Structure formats: C-alpha cells, structure tokens
N, CA, C, O and CB atoms as a CASP TS submission, in Angstrom:
PFRMAT TS
TARGET T0000
AUTHOR 0000-0000-0000
METHOD Language model
MODEL 1
PARENT N/A
ATOM      1  N   MET     1     132.945 107.117 119.213  1.00  0.00           N
ATOM      2  CA  MET     1     131.754 107.782 119.703  1.00  0.00           C
ATOM      3  C   MET     1     130.790 108.000 118.536  1.00  0.00           C
ATOM      4  O   MET     1     131.165 108.526 117.488  1.00  0.00           O
ATOM      5  CB  MET     1     132.113 109.126 120.389  1.00  0.00           C
ATOM      6  N   GLU     2     129.567 107.591 118.740  1.00  0.00           N
ATOM      7  CA  GLU     2     128.549 107.766 117.704  1.00  0.00           C
ATOM      8  C   GLU     2     127.777 109.048 117.944  1.00  0.00           C
ATOM      9  O   GLU     2     127.429 109.394 119.074  1.00  0.00           O
ATOM     10  CB  GLU     2     127.591 106.564 117.666  1.00  0.00           C
ATOM     11  N   ILE     3     127.522 109.738 116.850  1.00  0.00           N
ATOM     12  CA  ILE     3     126.702 110.933 116.917  1.00  0.00           C
ATOM     13  C   ILE     3     125.402 110.620 116.194  1.00  0.00           C
ATOM     14  O   ILE     3     125.395 110.315 115.001  1.00  0.00           O
ATOM     15  CB  ILE     3     127.431 112.177 116.291  1.00  0.00           C
ATOM     16  N   VAL     4     124.305 110.701 116.932  1.00  0.00           N
ATOM     17  CA  VAL     4     122.990 110.440 116.354  1.00  0.00           C
ATOM     18  C   VAL     4     122.228 111.744 116.362  1.00  0.00           C
ATOM     19  O   VAL     4     121.950 112.317 117.416  1.00  0.00           O
ATOM     20  CB  VAL     4     122.217 109.323 117.136  1.00  0.00           C
ATOM     21  N   THR     5     121.897 112.202 115.179  1.00  0.00           N
ATOM     22  CA  THR     5     121.158 113.447 115.084  1.00  0.00           C
ATOM     23  C   THR     5     119.664 113.175 115.185  1.00  0.00           C
ATOM     24  O   THR     5     119.212 112.034 115.085  1.00  0.00           O
ATOM     25  CB  THR     5     121.487 114.176 113.773  1.00  0.00           C
ATOM     26  N   SER     6     118.916 114.241 115.385  1.00  0.00           N
ATOM     27  CA  SER     6     117.473 114.074 115.535  1.00  0.00           C
ATOM     28  C   SER     6     116.845 113.506 114.272  1.00  0.00           C
ATOM     29  O   SER     6     115.888 112.737 114.360  1.00  0.00           O
ATOM     30  CB  SER     6     116.821 115.403 115.887  1.00  0.00           C
ATOM     31  N   TRP     7     117.359 113.865 113.092  1.00  0.00           N
ATOM     32  CA  TRP     7     116.787 113.312 111.860  1.00  0.00           C
ATOM     33  C   TRP     7     117.092 111.835 111.731  1.00  0.00           C
ATOM     34  O   TRP     7     116.302 111.093 111.147  1.00  0.00           O
ATOM     35  CB  TRP     7     117.316 114.059 110.638  1.00  0.00           C
ATOM     36  N   MET     8     118.237 111.385 112.271  1.00  0.00           N
ATOM     37  CA  MET     8     118.551 109.951 112.267  1.00  0.00           C
ATOM     38  C   MET     8     117.604 109.208 113.210  1.00  0.00           C
ATOM     39  O   MET     8     117.102 108.132 112.883  1.00  0.00           O
ATOM     40  CB  MET     8     120.032 109.709 112.683  1.00  0.00           C
ATOM     41  N   GLU     9     117.371 109.790 114.372  1.00  0.00           N
ATOM     42  CA  GLU     9     116.454 109.169 115.329  1.00  0.00           C
ATOM     43  C   GLU     9     115.056 109.089 114.749  1.00  0.00           C
ATOM     44  O   GLU     9     114.366 108.083 114.914  1.00  0.00           O
ATOM     45  CB  GLU     9     116.434 109.949 116.647  1.00  0.00           C
ATOM     46  N   GLN    10     114.635 110.150 114.068  1.00  0.00           N
ATOM     47  CA  GLN    10     113.316 110.160 113.436  1.00  0.00           C
ATOM     48  C   GLN    10     113.237 109.080 112.364  1.00  0.00           C
ATOM     49  O   GLN    10     112.217 108.400 112.251  1.00  0.00           O
ATOM     50  CB  GLN    10     113.013 111.546 112.826  1.00  0.00           C
ATOM     51  N   GLY    11     114.282 108.913 111.586  1.00  0.00           N
ATOM     52  CA  GLY    11     114.306 107.874 110.559  1.00  0.00           C
ATOM     53  C   GLY    11     114.256 106.481 111.157  1.00  0.00           C
ATOM     54  O   GLY    11     113.588 105.593 110.627  1.00  0.00           O
ATOM     55  N   ILE    12     114.953 106.294 112.245  1.00  0.00           N
ATOM     56  CA  ILE    12     114.940 105.005 112.936  1.00  0.00           C
ATOM     57  C   ILE    12     113.537 104.698 113.447  1.00  0.00           C
ATOM     58  O   ILE    12     113.051 103.577 113.300  1.00  0.00           O
ATOM     59  CB  ILE    12     115.951 105.001 114.102  1.00  0.00           C
ATOM     60  N   GLU    13     112.886 105.693 114.048  1.00  0.00           N
ATOM     61  CA  GLU    13     111.529 105.499 114.572  1.00  0.00           C
ATOM     62  C   GLU    13     110.545 105.220 113.445  1.00  0.00           C
ATOM     63  O   GLU    13     109.650 104.389 113.600  1.00  0.00           O
ATOM     64  CB  GLU    13     111.078 106.730 115.371  1.00  0.00           C
ATOM     65  N   GLN    14     110.695 105.901 112.317  1.00  0.00           N
ATOM     66  CA  GLN    14     109.823 105.638 111.177  1.00  0.00           C
ATOM     67  C   GLN    14     110.028 104.214 110.666  1.00  0.00           C
ATOM     68  O   GLN    14     109.067 103.550 110.277  1.00  0.00           O
ATOM     69  CB  GLN    14     110.086 106.655 110.050  1.00  0.00           C
ATOM     70  N   GLY    15     111.265 103.747 110.665  1.00  0.00           N
ATOM     71  CA  GLY    15     111.547 102.377 110.249  1.00  0.00           C
ATOM     72  C   GLY    15     110.901 101.360 111.177  1.00  0.00           C
ATOM     73  O   GLY    15     110.366 100.348 110.722  1.00  0.00           O
ATOM     74  N   LYS    16     110.950 101.625 112.468  1.00  0.00           N
ATOM     75  CA  LYS    16     110.295 100.736 113.435  1.00  0.00           C
ATOM     76  C   LYS    16     108.792 100.715 113.215  1.00  0.00           C
ATOM     77  O   LYS    16     108.168  99.655 113.255  1.00  0.00           O
ATOM     78  CB  LYS    16     110.611 101.173 114.874  1.00  0.00           C
ATOM     79  N   GLN    17     108.205 101.899 112.981  1.00  0.00           N
ATOM     80  CA  GLN    17     106.765 102.001 112.744  1.00  0.00           C
ATOM     81  C   GLN    17     106.380 101.211 111.499  1.00  0.00           C
ATOM     82  O   GLN    17     105.379 100.495 111.509  1.00  0.00           O
ATOM     83  CB  GLN    17     106.337 103.478 112.596  1.00  0.00           C
ATOM     84  N   GLN    18     107.161 101.331 110.428  1.00  0.00           N
ATOM     85  CA  GLN    18     106.871 100.593 109.206  1.00  0.00           C
ATOM     86  C   GLN    18     106.968  99.086 109.444  1.00  0.00           C
ATOM     87  O   GLN    18     106.183  98.314 108.892  1.00  0.00           O
ATOM     88  CB  GLN    18     107.830 101.017 108.087  1.00  0.00           C
ATOM     89  N   GLY    19     107.927  98.672 110.264  1.00  0.00           N
ATOM     90  CA  GLY    19     108.068  97.259 110.592  1.00  0.00           C
ATOM     91  C   GLY    19     106.871  96.737 111.364  1.00  0.00           C
ATOM     92  O   GLY    19     106.372  95.648 111.083  1.00  0.00           O
ATOM     93  N   ARG    20     106.410  97.512 112.337  1.00  0.00           N
ATOM     94  CA  ARG    20     105.221  97.126 113.111  1.00  0.00           C
ATOM     95  C   ARG    20     104.010  97.014 112.200  1.00  0.00           C
ATOM     96  O   ARG    20     103.252  96.046 112.263  1.00  0.00           O
ATOM     97  CB  ARG    20     104.945  98.146 114.237  1.00  0.00           C
ATOM     98  N   LEU    21     103.843  98.021 111.352  1.00  0.00           N
ATOM     99  CA  LEU    21     102.708  98.052 110.440  1.00  0.00           C
ATOM    100  C   LEU    21     102.739  96.850 109.504  1.00  0.00           C
ATOM    101  O   LEU    21     101.721  96.187 109.306  1.00  0.00           O
ATOM    102  CB  LEU    21     102.704  99.356 109.632  1.00  0.00           C
ATOM    103  N   SER    22     103.887  96.572 108.938  1.00  0.00           N
ATOM    104  CA  SER    22     104.026  95.443 108.018  1.00  0.00           C
ATOM    105  C   SER    22     103.672  94.127 108.719  1.00  0.00           C
ATOM    106  O   SER    22     102.978  93.286 108.147  1.00  0.00           O
ATOM    107  CB  SER    22     105.463  95.379 107.457  1.00  0.00           C
ATOM    108  N   LEU    23     104.139  93.952 109.935  1.00  0.00           N
ATOM    109  CA  LEU    23     103.862  92.730 110.681  1.00  0.00           C
ATOM    110  C   LEU    23     102.376  92.582 110.981  1.00  0.00           C
ATOM    111  O   LEU    23     101.823  91.493 110.829  1.00  0.00           O
ATOM    112  CB  LEU    23     104.659  92.713 111.979  1.00  0.00           C
ATOM    113  N   VAL    24     101.722  93.658 111.404  1.00  0.00           N
ATOM    114  CA  VAL    24     100.289  93.604 111.705  1.00  0.00           C
ATOM    115  C   VAL    24      99.495  93.259 110.445  1.00  0.00           C
ATOM    116  O   VAL    24      98.595  92.421 110.493  1.00  0.00           O
ATOM    117  CB  VAL    24      99.805  94.951 112.293  1.00  0.00           C
ATOM    118  N   ILE    25      99.818  93.893 109.330  1.00  0.00           N
ATOM    119  CA  ILE    25      99.119  93.615 108.071  1.00  0.00           C
ATOM    120  C   ILE    25      99.318  92.157 107.672  1.00  0.00           C
ATOM    121  O   ILE    25      98.364  91.495 107.264  1.00  0.00           O
ATOM    122  CB  ILE    25      99.620  94.554 106.946  1.00  0.00           C
ATOM    123  N   GLN    26     100.536  91.651 107.783  1.00  0.00           N
ATOM    124  CA  GLN    26     100.809  90.247 107.442  1.00  0.00           C
ATOM    125  C   GLN    26     100.020  89.304 108.344  1.00  0.00           C
ATOM    126  O   GLN    26      99.457  88.315 107.874  1.00  0.00           O
ATOM    127  CB  GLN    26     102.317  89.946 107.555  1.00  0.00           C
ATOM    128  N   GLN    27      99.980  89.607 109.626  1.00  0.00           N
ATOM    129  CA  GLN    27      99.246  88.754 110.563  1.00  0.00           C
ATOM    130  C   GLN    27      97.749  88.754 110.248  1.00  0.00           C
ATOM    131  O   GLN    27      97.105  87.706 110.271  1.00  0.00           O
ATOM    132  CB  GLN    27      99.482  89.222 112.009  1.00  0.00           C
ATOM    133  N   LEU    28      97.205  89.929 109.955  1.00  0.00           N
ATOM    134  CA  LEU    28      95.787  90.012 109.617  1.00  0.00           C
ATOM    135  C   LEU    28      95.478  89.249 108.336  1.00  0.00           C
ATOM    136  O   LEU    28      94.481  88.530 108.266  1.00  0.00           O
ATOM    137  CB  LEU    28      95.362  91.470 109.473  1.00  0.00           C
ATOM    138  N   ASN    29      96.322  89.400 107.327  1.00  0.00           N
ATOM    139  CA  ASN    29      96.123  88.675 106.074  1.00  0.00           C
ATOM    140  C   ASN    29      96.201  87.168 106.291  1.00  0.00           C
ATOM    141  O   ASN    29      95.441  86.413 105.684  1.00  0.00           O
ATOM    142  CB  ASN    29      97.159  89.109 105.037  1.00  0.00           C
ATOM    143  N   SER    30      97.092  86.737 107.130  1.00  0.00           N
ATOM    144  CA  SER    30      97.235  85.310 107.414  1.00  0.00           C
ATOM    145  C   SER    30      96.035  84.773 108.193  1.00  0.00           C
ATOM    146  O   SER    30      95.560  83.667 107.934  1.00  0.00           O
ATOM    147  CB  SER    30      98.523  85.053 108.197  1.00  0.00           C
ATOM    148  N   LEU    31      95.561  85.555 109.132  1.00  0.00           N
ATOM    149  CA  LEU    31      94.470  85.134 109.999  1.00  0.00           C
ATOM    150  C   LEU    31      93.102  85.222 109.328  1.00  0.00           C
ATOM    151  O   LEU    31      92.280  84.315 109.452  1.00  0.00           O
ATOM    152  CB  LEU    31      94.470  85.965 111.247  1.00  0.00           C
ATOM    153  N   LEU    32      92.866  86.332 108.611  1.00  0.00           N
ATOM    154  CA  LEU    32      91.525  86.625 108.096  1.00  0.00           C
ATOM    155  C   LEU    32      91.417  86.549 106.583  1.00  0.00           C
ATOM    156  O   LEU    32      90.327  86.718 106.036  1.00  0.00           O
ATOM    157  CB  LEU    32      91.102  87.982 108.544  1.00  0.00           C
ATOM    158  N   GLY    33      92.507  86.303 105.905  1.00  0.00           N
ATOM    159  CA  GLY    33      92.516  86.383 104.452  1.00  0.00           C
ATOM    160  C   GLY    33      92.898  87.796 104.037  1.00  0.00           C
ATOM    161  O   GLY    33      93.049  88.678 104.883  1.00  0.00           O
ATOM    162  N   GLU    34      93.052  88.006 102.760  1.00  0.00           N
ATOM    163  CA  GLU    34      93.484  89.301 102.247  1.00  0.00           C
ATOM    164  C   GLU    34      92.502  90.396 102.658  1.00  0.00           C
ATOM    165  O   GLU    34      91.316  90.331 102.334  1.00  0.00           O
ATOM    166  CB  GLU    34      93.623  89.254 100.717  1.00  0.00           C
ATOM    167  N   ILE    35      93.002  91.397 103.370  1.00  0.00           N
ATOM    168  CA  ILE    35      92.129  92.491 103.771  1.00  0.00           C
ATOM    169  C   ILE    35      92.061  93.513 102.640  1.00  0.00           C
ATOM    170  O   ILE    35      92.986  93.632 101.837  1.00  0.00           O
ATOM    171  CB  ILE    35      92.631  93.151 105.084  1.00  0.00           C
ATOM    172  N   SER    36      90.972  94.233 102.592  1.00  0.00           N
ATOM    173  CA  SER    36      90.738  95.185 101.503  1.00  0.00           C
ATOM    174  C   SER    36      91.715  96.357 101.585  1.00  0.00           C
ATOM    175  O   SER    36      92.227  96.672 102.659  1.00  0.00           O
ATOM    176  CB  SER    36      89.289  95.702 101.544  1.00  0.00           C
ATOM    177  N   PRO    37      91.968  96.994 100.455  1.00  0.00           N
ATOM    178  CA  PRO    37      92.817  98.191 100.475  1.00  0.00           C
ATOM    179  C   PRO    37      92.268  99.283 101.395  1.00  0.00           C
ATOM    180  O   PRO    37      93.044 100.005 102.021  1.00  0.00           O
ATOM    181  CB  PRO    37      92.968  98.742  99.066  1.00  0.00           C
ATOM    182  N   ALA    38      90.942  99.413 101.485  1.00  0.00           N
ATOM    183  CA  ALA    38      90.355 100.429 102.364  1.00  0.00           C
ATOM    184  C   ALA    38      90.680 100.137 103.826  1.00  0.00           C
ATOM    185  O   ALA    38      91.038 101.045 104.577  1.00  0.00           O
ATOM    186  CB  ALA    38      88.832 100.498 102.166  1.00  0.00           C
ATOM    187  N   LEU    39      90.556  98.867 104.233  1.00  0.00           N
ATOM    188  CA  LEU    39      90.898  98.511 105.622  1.00  0.00           C
ATOM    189  C   LEU    39      92.393  98.685 105.866  1.00  0.00           C
ATOM    190  O   LEU    39      92.806  99.158 106.925  1.00  0.00           O
ATOM    191  CB  LEU    39      90.476  97.054 105.933  1.00  0.00           C
ATOM    192  N   GLN    40      93.192  98.302 104.889  1.00  0.00           N
ATOM    193  CA  GLN    40      94.641  98.452 105.038  1.00  0.00           C
ATOM    194  C   GLN    40      94.995  99.929 105.187  1.00  0.00           C
ATOM    195  O   GLN    40      95.851 100.278 106.001  1.00  0.00           O
ATOM    196  CB  GLN    40      95.387  97.834 103.825  1.00  0.00           C
ATOM    197  N   ASN    41      94.358 100.787 104.423  1.00  0.00           N
ATOM    198  CA  ASN    41      94.608 102.220 104.519  1.00  0.00           C
ATOM    199  C   ASN    41      94.232 102.747 105.904  1.00  0.00           C
ATOM    200  O   ASN    41      94.952 103.562 106.480  1.00  0.00           O
ATOM    201  CB  ASN    41      93.825 102.973 103.434  1.00  0.00           C
ATOM    202  N   THR    42      93.112 102.280 106.429  1.00  0.00           N
ATOM    203  CA  THR    42      92.684 102.685 107.777  1.00  0.00           C
ATOM    204  C   THR    42      93.733 102.275 108.802  1.00  0.00           C
ATOM    205  O   THR    42      94.076 103.052 109.693  1.00  0.00           O
ATOM    206  CB  THR    42      91.310 102.057 108.134  1.00  0.00           C
ATOM    207  N   ILE    43      94.238 101.059 108.673  1.00  0.00           N
ATOM    208  CA  ILE    43      95.250 100.558 109.613  1.00  0.00           C
ATOM    209  C   ILE    43      96.547 101.357 109.477  1.00  0.00           C
ATOM    210  O   ILE    43      97.187 101.675 110.479  1.00  0.00           O
ATOM    211  CB  ILE    43      95.521  99.051 109.370  1.00  0.00           C
ATOM    212  N   GLU    44      96.930 101.678 108.257  1.00  0.00           N
ATOM    213  CA  GLU    44      98.156 102.440 108.019  1.00  0.00           C
ATOM    214  C   GLU    44      98.101 103.826 108.644  1.00  0.00           C
ATOM    215  O   GLU    44      99.143 104.409 108.944  1.00  0.00           O
ATOM    216  CB  GLU    44      98.413 102.561 106.531  1.00  0.00           C
ATOM    217  N   ASN    45      96.910 104.356 108.841  1.00  0.00           N
ATOM    218  CA  ASN    45      96.761 105.697 109.411  1.00  0.00           C
ATOM    219  C   ASN    45      96.534 105.699 110.922  1.00  0.00           C
ATOM    220  O   ASN    45      96.307 106.755 111.513  1.00  0.00           O
ATOM    221  CB  ASN    45      95.620 106.400 108.741  1.00  0.00           C
ATOM    222  N   LEU    46      96.594 104.520 111.549  1.00  0.00           N
ATOM    223  CA  LEU    46      96.451 104.465 112.999  1.00  0.00           C
ATOM    224  C   LEU    46      97.681 105.050 113.675  1.00  0.00           C
ATOM    225  O   LEU    46      98.802 104.837 113.211  1.00  0.00           O
ATOM    226  CB  LEU    46      96.220 103.021 113.467  1.00  0.00           C
ATOM    227  N   PRO    47      97.486 105.783 114.763  1.00  0.00           N
ATOM    228  CA  PRO    47      98.639 106.225 115.553  1.00  0.00           C
ATOM    229  C   PRO    47      99.367 105.006 116.135  1.00  0.00           C
ATOM    230  O   PRO    47      98.787 103.927 116.253  1.00  0.00           O
ATOM    231  CB  PRO    47      98.190 107.191 116.693  1.00  0.00           C
ATOM    232  N   ASN    48     100.602 105.184 116.485  1.00  0.00           N
ATOM    233  CA  ASN    48     101.437 104.079 116.959  1.00  0.00           C
ATOM    234  C   ASN    48     100.816 103.325 118.133  1.00  0.00           C
ATOM    235  O   ASN    48     100.852 102.095 118.160  1.00  0.00           O
ATOM    236  CB  ASN    48     102.794 104.603 117.361  1.00  0.00           C
ATOM    237  N   ASP    49     100.247 104.045 119.103  1.00  0.00           N
ATOM    238  CA  ASP    49      99.672 103.359 120.262  1.00  0.00           C
ATOM    239  C   ASP    49      98.478 102.492 119.873  1.00  0.00           C
ATOM    240  O   ASP    49      98.288 101.418 120.444  1.00  0.00           O
ATOM    241  CB  ASP    49      99.251 104.375 121.318  1.00  0.00           C
ATOM    242  N   GLN    50      97.668 102.938 118.910  1.00  0.00           N
ATOM    243  CA  GLN    50      96.540 102.132 118.468  1.00  0.00           C
ATOM    244  C   GLN    50      97.011 100.953 117.626  1.00  0.00           C
ATOM    245  O   GLN    50      96.403  99.883 117.666  1.00  0.00           O
ATOM    246  CB  GLN    50      95.552 102.987 117.676  1.00  0.00           C
ATOM    247  N   LEU    51      98.078 101.132 116.871  1.00  0.00           N
ATOM    248  CA  LEU    51      98.635 100.017 116.100  1.00  0.00           C
ATOM    249  C   LEU    51      99.122  98.918 117.040  1.00  0.00           C
ATOM    250  O   LEU    51      98.921  97.733 116.771  1.00  0.00           O
ATOM    251  CB  LEU    51      99.794 100.501 115.195  1.00  0.00           C
ATOM    252  N   GLU    52      99.753  99.306 118.128  1.00  0.00           N
ATOM    253  CA  GLU    52     100.206  98.328 119.117  1.00  0.00           C
ATOM    254  C   GLU    52      99.020  97.627 119.775  1.00  0.00           C
ATOM    255  O   GLU    52      99.068  96.422 120.022  1.00  0.00           O
ATOM    256  CB  GLU    52     101.076  99.011 120.186  1.00  0.00           C
ATOM    257  N   SER    53      97.958  98.376 120.058  1.00  0.00           N
ATOM    258  CA  SER    53      96.751  97.764 120.624  1.00  0.00           C
ATOM    259  C   SER    53      96.132  96.779 119.645  1.00  0.00           C
ATOM    260  O   SER    53      95.675  95.709 120.044  1.00  0.00           O
ATOM    261  CB  SER    53      95.727  98.842 121.003  1.00  0.00           C
ATOM    262  N   LEU    54      96.114  97.136 118.361  1.00  0.00           N
ATOM    263  CA  LEU    54      95.582  96.246 117.335  1.00  0.00           C
ATOM    264  C   LEU    54      96.412  94.969 117.250  1.00  0.00           C
ATOM    265  O   LEU    54      95.865  93.881 117.068  1.00  0.00           O
ATOM    266  CB  LEU    54      95.552  96.954 115.972  1.00  0.00           C
ATOM    267  N   ALA    55      97.722  95.099 117.382  1.00  0.00           N
ATOM    268  CA  ALA    55      98.599  93.924 117.322  1.00  0.00           C
ATOM    269  C   ALA    55      98.236  92.908 118.400  1.00  0.00           C
ATOM    270  O   ALA    55      98.336  91.701 118.180  1.00  0.00           O
ATOM    271  CB  ALA    55     100.068  94.345 117.473  1.00  0.00           C
ATOM    272  N   LEU    56      97.820  93.389 119.548  1.00  0.00           N
ATOM    273  CA  LEU    56      97.394  92.479 120.624  1.00  0.00           C
ATOM    274  C   LEU    56      95.962  91.995 120.415  1.00  0.00           C
ATOM    275  O   LEU    56      95.657  90.823 120.636  1.00  0.00           O
ATOM    276  CB  LEU    56      97.511  93.174 121.988  1.00  0.00           C
ATOM    277  N   ALA    57      95.096  92.896 119.991  1.00  0.00           N
ATOM    278  CA  ALA    57      93.686  92.552 119.824  1.00  0.00           C
ATOM    279  C   ALA    57      93.481  91.517 118.722  1.00  0.00           C
ATOM    280  O   ALA    57      92.586  90.677 118.823  1.00  0.00           O
ATOM    281  CB  ALA    57      92.876  93.802 119.515  1.00  0.00           C
ATOM    282  N   LEU    58      94.290  91.566 117.683  1.00  0.00           N
ATOM    283  CA  LEU    58      94.071  90.654 116.551  1.00  0.00           C
ATOM    284  C   LEU    58      94.204  89.187 116.941  1.00  0.00           C
ATOM    285  O   LEU    58      93.751  88.305 116.212  1.00  0.00           O
ATOM    286  CB  LEU    58      95.049  90.968 115.440  1.00  0.00           C
ATOM    287  N   LEU    59      94.820  88.928 118.079  1.00  0.00           N
ATOM    288  CA  LEU    59      94.926  87.548 118.548  1.00  0.00           C
ATOM    289  C   LEU    59      93.557  86.964 118.894  1.00  0.00           C
ATOM    290  O   LEU    59      93.389  85.745 118.945  1.00  0.00           O
ATOM    291  CB  LEU    59      95.844  87.477 119.764  1.00  0.00           C
ATOM    292  N   ARG    60      92.583  87.844 119.130  1.00  0.00           N
ATOM    293  CA  ARG    60      91.228  87.399 119.480  1.00  0.00           C
ATOM    294  C   ARG    60      90.276  87.412 118.288  1.00  0.00           C
ATOM    295  O   ARG    60      89.144  86.941 118.397  1.00  0.00           O
ATOM    296  CB  ARG    60      90.667  88.274 120.581  1.00  0.00           C
ATOM    297  N   PHE    61      90.720  87.943 117.160  1.00  0.00           N
ATOM    298  CA  PHE    61      89.842  88.037 115.993  1.00  0.00           C
ATOM    299  C   PHE    61      89.607  86.666 115.377  1.00  0.00           C
ATOM    300  O   PHE    61      90.518  85.843 115.280  1.00  0.00           O
ATOM    301  CB  PHE    61      90.437  88.988 114.950  1.00  0.00           C
ATOM    302  N   ARG    62      88.368  86.441 114.963  1.00  0.00           N
ATOM    303  CA  ARG    62      88.015  85.199 114.278  1.00  0.00           C
ATOM    304  C   ARG    62      87.491  85.478 112.872  1.00  0.00           C
ATOM    305  O   ARG    62      87.572  84.626 111.987  1.00  0.00           O
ATOM    306  CB  ARG    62      86.968  84.422 115.087  1.00  0.00           C
ATOM    307  N   THR    63      86.947  86.695 112.677  1.00  0.00           N
ATOM    308  CA  THR    63      86.377  87.049 111.383  1.00  0.00           C
ATOM    309  C   THR    63      86.799  88.474 111.016  1.00  0.00           C
ATOM    310  O   THR    63      87.309  89.225 111.847  1.00  0.00           O
ATOM    311  CB  THR    63      84.827  86.918 111.406  1.00  0.00           C
ATOM    312  N   LEU    64      86.573  88.817 109.767  1.00  0.00           N
ATOM    313  CA  LEU    64      86.828  90.166 109.295  1.00  0.00           C
ATOM    314  C   LEU    64      85.950  91.170 110.038  1.00  0.00           C
ATOM    315  O   LEU    64      86.356  92.311 110.263  1.00  0.00           O
ATOM    316  CB  LEU    64      86.586  90.257 107.785  1.00  0.00           C
ATOM    317  N   ASP    65      84.753  90.745 110.416  1.00  0.00           N
ATOM    318  CA  ASP    65      83.863  91.616 111.195  1.00  0.00           C
ATOM    319  C   ASP    65      84.507  92.036 112.509  1.00  0.00           C
ATOM    320  O   ASP    65      84.333  93.172 112.949  1.00  0.00           O
ATOM    321  CB  ASP    65      82.532  90.911 111.471  1.00  0.00           C
ATOM    322  N   ASP    66      85.252  91.127 113.141  1.00  0.00           N
ATOM    323  CA  ASP    66      85.938  91.467 114.392  1.00  0.00           C
ATOM    324  C   ASP    66      86.904  92.632 114.179  1.00  0.00           C
ATOM    325  O   ASP    66      86.972  93.548 114.998  1.00  0.00           O
ATOM    326  CB  ASP    66      86.697  90.242 114.944  1.00  0.00           C
ATOM    327  N   LEU    67      87.648  92.591 113.076  1.00  0.00           N
ATOM    328  CA  LEU    67      88.580  93.675 112.754  1.00  0.00           C
ATOM    329  C   LEU    67      87.823  94.973 112.511  1.00  0.00           C
ATOM    330  O   LEU    67      88.194  96.021 113.042  1.00  0.00           O
ATOM    331  CB  LEU    67      89.429  93.314 111.519  1.00  0.00           C
ATOM    332  N   GLU    68      86.767  94.907 111.714  1.00  0.00           N
ATOM    333  CA  GLU    68      86.003  96.111 111.394  1.00  0.00           C
ATOM    334  C   GLU    68      85.383  96.730 112.645  1.00  0.00           C
ATOM    335  O   GLU    68      85.377  97.952 112.792  1.00  0.00           O
ATOM    336  CB  GLU    68      84.910  95.788 110.377  1.00  0.00           C
ATOM    337  N   ILE    69      84.872  95.912 113.531  1.00  0.00           N
ATOM    338  CA  ILE    69      84.294  96.409 114.787  1.00  0.00           C
ATOM    339  C   ILE    69      85.379  97.071 115.626  1.00  0.00           C
ATOM    340  O   ILE    69      85.168  98.155 116.170  1.00  0.00           O
ATOM    341  CB  ILE    69      83.621  95.256 115.584  1.00  0.00           C
ATOM    342  N   TRP    70      86.538  96.428 115.734  1.00  0.00           N
ATOM    343  CA  TRP    70      87.632  96.993 116.521  1.00  0.00           C
ATOM    344  C   TRP    70      88.038  98.355 115.964  1.00  0.00           C
ATOM    345  O   TRP    70      88.241  99.305 116.721  1.00  0.00           O
ATOM    346  CB  TRP    70      88.842  96.036 116.535  1.00  0.00           C
ATOM    347  N   LEU    71      88.155  98.448 114.643  1.00  0.00           N
ATOM    348  CA  LEU    71      88.556  99.717 114.030  1.00  0.00           C
ATOM    349  C   LEU    71      87.510 100.806 114.283  1.00  0.00           C
ATOM    350  O   LEU    71      87.865 101.955 114.548  1.00  0.00           O
ATOM    351  CB  LEU    71      88.773  99.534 112.517  1.00  0.00           C
ATOM    352  N   GLN    72      86.227 100.454 114.204  1.00  0.00           N
ATOM    353  CA  GLN    72      85.177 101.442 114.464  1.00  0.00           C
ATOM    354  C   GLN    72      85.234 101.936 115.905  1.00  0.00           C
ATOM    355  O   GLN    72      85.015 103.118 116.173  1.00  0.00           O
ATOM    356  CB  GLN    72      83.795 100.844 114.167  1.00  0.00           C
ATOM    357  N   GLU    73      85.523 101.042 116.815  1.00  0.00           N
ATOM    358  CA  GLU    73      85.566 101.403 118.235  1.00  0.00           C
ATOM    359  C   GLU    73      86.805 102.210 118.608  1.00  0.00           C
ATOM    360  O   GLU    73      86.805 102.920 119.614  1.00  0.00           O
ATOM    361  CB  GLU    73      85.511 100.155 119.080  1.00  0.00           C
ATOM    362  N   HIS    74      87.865 102.104 117.798  1.00  0.00           N
ATOM    363  CA  HIS    74      89.136 102.740 118.176  1.00  0.00           C
ATOM    364  C   HIS    74      89.579 103.863 117.251  1.00  0.00           C
ATOM    365  O   HIS    74      90.713 104.329 117.353  1.00  0.00           O
ATOM    366  CB  HIS    74      90.209 101.710 118.224  1.00  0.00           C
ATOM    367  N   GLN    75      88.722 104.301 116.363  1.00  0.00           N
ATOM    368  CA  GLN    75      89.103 105.417 115.509  1.00  0.00           C
ATOM    369  C   GLN    75      88.958 106.707 116.281  1.00  0.00           C
ATOM    370  O   GLN    75      88.013 106.899 117.046  1.00  0.00           O
ATOM    371  CB  GLN    75      88.253 105.453 114.226  1.00  0.00           C
ATOM    372  N   SER    76      89.924 107.592 116.061  1.00  0.00           N
ATOM    373  CA  SER    76      89.960 108.877 116.784  1.00  0.00           C
ATOM    374  C   SER    76      88.872 109.803 116.301  1.00  0.00           C
ATOM    375  O   SER    76      88.751 110.924 116.794  1.00  0.00           O
ATOM    376  CB  SER    76      91.321 109.555 116.620  1.00  0.00           C
TER
END
C-alpha cells in the first residue's frame, strides 16, 4: 500500500508543471527562434490553464509577434 502525502502530491504537480513549461519553451524556440528572457519570464509566470492554452495556440503562430499578441491578450 502506498501512502502519498499532500506534500508529495504537490511535488508531483510541480514536476508536471515544470515539464509542461519546458516543453512549451522548447516548442516556441524551435518554431520562432530563441525567445527573449523577458518573454520566457512572462511565460513562466502564466497560470497552468493559460500555459495549456498557449501550448495549443502556438501551433498557429508564425512569427514572434503572434506570441507577443497572444500574451498581451491573455495576461491576467
């Protein structure tokens, strides 16, 4: 029987979030070229639901401007 404490669950969720973030950043860098540290910082501070939305939206991006517009439209 496994015992999973709340701090373990929180650590697991943080690991998943870091994995999602890393994948989105890699995809953006591959698609648009190296993104600036300022844009990367903005992306790193997105809530999980917006990060997931960005992961889908980036499939439609063609330029860095597309990313910047999306971020402006979706910032809290």
